[in-house]
C-alpha positions as a printed Julia matrix, in Angstrom:
278×3 Matrix{Float64}:
   8.13   -3.14   10.35
  11.24   -1.96    8.49
  13.0    -3.93    7.11
  10.28   -6.22    5.8
  10.75   -9.89    6.67
   7.42  -11.62    5.95
   5.16  -10.74    3.02
   1.53  -11.85    2.81
  -0.1   -12.16   -0.61
  -3.91  -12.55   -0.56
  -5.38  -14.06   -3.71
  -8.8   -14.7    -5.19
  -7.19  -16.28   -8.29
  -8.15  -13.24  -10.37
  -6.09  -11.63  -13.16
  -5.67   -8.59  -10.91
  -3.93  -10.71   -8.28
  -1.72  -12.39  -10.87
  -0.79   -9.02  -12.37
   1.11   -7.96   -9.24
   3.13  -11.19   -9.03
   6.22   -9.66  -10.72
   6.34   -7.02   -7.98
   5.89   -9.66   -5.29
   8.63  -11.88   -6.71
  11.03   -8.97   -7.14
  10.49   -7.55   -3.67
  10.64  -10.84   -1.77
  13.74  -11.86   -3.72
  15.59   -8.58   -3.31
  14.74   -8.16    0.37
  15.01  -11.88    1.23
  11.48  -11.96    2.62
   9.44  -15.02    3.52
   6.23  -15.26    1.48
   2.81  -16.55    2.47
  -0.23  -16.96    0.25
  -3.74  -16.68    1.72
  -7.11  -17.42    0.17
 -10.45  -16.84    1.89
 -13.28  -19.02    0.63
 -16.99  -19.28    1.28
 -18.11  -22.21    3.41
 -20.62  -23.05    0.71
 -18.4   -22.54   -2.34
 -20.29  -22.1    -5.6
 -17.6   -23.92   -7.56
 -17.74  -27.03   -5.4
 -20.4   -29.63   -4.6
 -18.63  -30.42   -1.31
 -20.78  -29.95    1.76
 -18.54  -31.37    4.47
 -16.44  -28.51    5.97
 -13.33  -30.69    6.36
 -13.51  -31.95    2.79
 -14.02  -28.4     1.52
 -11.04  -27.16    3.55
  -8.83  -29.9     2.1
 -10.07  -29.08   -1.39
  -9.32  -25.36   -0.99
  -5.94  -26.08    0.57
  -4.97  -28.33   -2.36
  -6.24  -25.76   -4.84
  -4.16  -23.0    -3.24
  -1.01  -25.12   -3.13
  -1.45  -26.08   -6.78
  -1.88  -22.41   -7.66
   1.27  -21.47   -5.73
   3.26  -24.16   -7.56
   2.01  -22.8   -10.87
   2.59  -19.06  -10.39
   5.55  -19.2    -7.97
   7.28  -22.41   -9.06
  10.8   -21.71   -7.76
   9.87  -19.97   -4.51
   9.02  -21.48   -1.15
   5.54  -20.3    -0.23
   3.48  -20.99    2.87
  -0.18  -21.49    1.97
  -3.22  -20.76    4.08
  -6.8   -21.34    2.93
  -9.51  -20.38    5.42
 -13.27  -20.03    5.31
 -14.63  -16.59    6.08
 -14.95  -12.99    4.99
 -11.72  -12.11    3.11
 -10.75   -9.0     5.06
 -11.27  -10.73    8.39
  -9.32  -13.81    7.29
  -6.43  -11.73    5.97
  -6.14   -9.68    9.16
  -6.28  -12.83   11.27
  -3.46  -14.41    9.24
  -1.41  -11.21    9.56
  -1.65  -11.53   13.33
  -0.93  -15.25   13.37
   2.1   -15.08   11.09
   3.48  -11.7    12.1
   3.39  -10.46    8.51
   4.85   -6.96    8.17
   3.82   -6.33    4.55
   0.65   -7.15    2.63
   0.7    -6.9    -1.17
  -2.75   -6.66   -2.75
  -4.3    -5.11   -5.9
  -7.04   -2.52   -5.67
  -9.42   -4.71   -7.66
 -10.15   -8.37   -8.17
 -13.05  -10.71   -8.75
 -15.84  -11.49   -6.37
 -15.6    -9.71   -3.0
 -12.74   -7.52   -4.23
 -15.08   -5.62   -6.58
 -17.69   -4.42   -4.1
 -16.44   -0.83   -3.93
 -14.47    1.44   -6.23
 -11.34    0.8    -4.2
 -12.36   -2.75   -3.37
 -13.91   -3.58    0.0
 -11.16   -6.02    0.97
  -8.36   -3.61    0.08
 -10.15   -0.83    1.95
 -10.54   -3.04    5.03
  -6.86   -4.01    4.99
  -5.78   -0.37    4.57
  -8.0     0.6     7.48
  -7.45   -2.27    9.93
  -4.15   -3.96    9.16
  -1.21   -3.72   11.54
   1.13   -4.4     8.62
   2.31   -2.07    5.89
   0.18   -2.35    2.74
   1.42   -2.28   -0.86
  -1.28   -1.86   -3.46
  -1.58   -0.85   -7.1
  -4.42   -0.26   -9.52
  -4.51   -1.85  -12.96
  -3.13    1.24  -14.74
  -0.17    1.43  -12.37
   0.67   -2.23  -12.95
   0.31   -1.86  -16.73
   2.6     1.19  -17.01
   5.37    0.22  -14.6
   7.6    -2.79  -14.08
   9.94   -3.7   -11.22
  12.4    -2.74   -9.87
  11.78    0.7    -8.37
  13.89    3.47   -9.88
  12.08    6.53   -8.55
  10.34    6.79   -5.16
   8.23    9.67   -3.87
   7.61   10.06   -0.13
   4.32   11.82    0.61
   4.56   13.34    4.08
   1.83   14.94    6.14
   1.96   17.14    9.23
   1.55   14.29   11.74
   4.06   12.24   13.69
   3.77    9.53   11.03
   5.94   11.59    8.69
   9.17   10.4    10.31
   8.32    6.7     9.92
   7.23    7.26    6.33
  10.46    9.05    5.43
  12.53    6.35    7.13
  10.75    3.71    5.06
  11.12    5.63    1.82
  14.81    6.3     2.4
  15.43    2.65    3.29
  13.71    1.39    0.15
  15.52    3.94   -2.02
  18.79    2.62   -0.62
  17.84   -1.02   -1.18
  16.83   -0.32   -4.78
  19.41    2.37   -5.54
  16.44    4.51   -6.53
  16.06    8.28   -6.55
  14.04    9.72   -3.66
  11.91   12.87   -3.57
   9.62   14.26   -0.88
   6.26   15.97   -1.34
   4.14   17.68    1.3
   0.74   18.94    0.2
  -0.97   21.57    2.34
  -4.75   21.68    2.04
  -5.27   25.43    2.29
  -8.73   26.8     3.17
 -10.74   28.4     0.35
  -9.99   32.04   -0.35
 -12.43   34.71    0.82
 -12.47   38.54    0.84
 -12.13   38.59    4.63
  -9.14   36.24    4.68
  -5.56   37.22    3.85
  -4.96   34.07    1.84
  -1.66   35.12    0.26
   0.0    35.88    3.6
  -1.38   32.71    5.16
  -0.13   30.56    2.29
   3.3    32.17    2.4
   3.66   31.66    6.16
   2.42   28.06    6.16
   4.6    27.11    3.19
   7.67   28.65    4.83
   6.91   26.86    8.1
   6.49   23.49    6.4
   9.68   23.96    4.37
  11.55   24.47    7.65
   9.91   21.34    9.04
  10.88   19.27    6.0
  14.51   20.44    6.24
  14.64   19.64    9.95
  13.17   16.19    9.42
  15.65   15.39    6.64
  18.54   16.58    8.82
  17.33   14.49   11.77
  17.21   11.32    9.65
  20.25   12.09    7.53
  18.21   12.0     4.33
  19.56   13.83    1.3
  16.58   14.25   -1.03
  14.77   17.18   -2.67
  11.44   18.22   -1.22
   8.51   20.37   -2.3
   5.73   21.97   -0.29
   2.67   22.76   -2.38
  -0.92   23.76   -1.71
  -4.01   22.09   -3.08
  -5.92   18.82   -2.99
  -3.76   16.21   -1.29
  -4.26   13.25   -3.65
  -3.99   15.44   -6.75
  -0.8    17.1    -5.5
   0.82   13.75   -4.74
  -0.2    12.35   -8.12
   1.23   15.39   -9.88
   4.57   14.99   -8.12
   4.66   11.25   -8.88
   4.05   11.95  -12.56
   6.66   14.72  -12.57
   9.22   12.39  -11.03
   8.12    9.37  -13.13
   7.81    7.53   -9.82
   7.44    3.76   -9.57
   6.33    3.92   -5.94
   4.65    6.36   -3.56
   5.35    5.84    0.14
   2.82    7.44    2.45
   1.24    7.16    5.88
  -1.99    5.5     6.99
  -3.53    8.25    9.11
  -3.02    6.2    12.26
  -2.66    9.34   14.36
  -6.27   10.26   13.59
  -9.32    8.84   15.33
 -11.13    5.86   13.82
 -13.83    7.67   11.86
 -11.52   10.33   10.43
  -8.95    7.72    9.53
 -11.52    5.65    7.66
 -12.28    8.61    5.43
  -8.71    9.87    5.2
  -7.12   10.88    1.93
  -5.26    7.56    1.71
  -8.06    5.89   -0.26
  -8.08    8.72   -2.75
  -4.28    8.67   -3.03
  -4.4     4.96   -3.89
  -7.22    5.39   -6.42
  -5.55    8.28   -8.23
  -1.95    7.12   -8.05
  -0.12    6.54  -11.35
   2.07    3.94   -9.63
   2.07    1.51   -6.71
   1.46    2.9    -3.22
   3.1     1.63   -0.03
   1.27    2.83    3.07
   3.2     2.55    6.32
């Protein structure tokens, strides 16, 4: 997965999709990545009177290529227009092309607006074998490429090593500062529970773990271990560091149901900047 070689950009032609184009252009140019554009359309498209599936496919293919020429005029782009549910089409193209990074906004028009996070984005975050870069409208409006400050959000699972490797690699490619945050979700305090001692011991243990992980990977970056709500703690650190990018895990070490409801969705929704989930 690292380094990225092939980027997939899904589009529904919405302003939200166009808003992330500067990030796509900058990343594919800097990292010398191949770029593919995918559009999933309905077999009975509302905007077209075409009823023959082959004619509709040719129409959508021409439309996508014309769009690519307009918004990415100096970049070679492979185009793929397929009929079907967007999330399913995107994941199928990822497998066919071997894409290792998907770049997608949290919101768009049509199917992308079904949920607060966006049903397509949620499906890609949950099912995709590729890394996923996503950003909400506020993050896109308040930041511009390139990355100057990157925050790695590490958890207690085995994913932490891969996440830190990715964050350190990107920081090197962009000559950006790198900081590490680990948020511990402590249990609620109660009279029968020695919360202060527990917090002290867990924090000390996780600080040791962070130092050992940095030493193992040869990463020289400050780290913090804090207690609280995971998404809120990560957001606070990103704001404190004026981060342009949060790099985090996907919860792949958890079982399917737990992973689906992991804190990743909340991290993405609350993030003040783009989020890259590995």
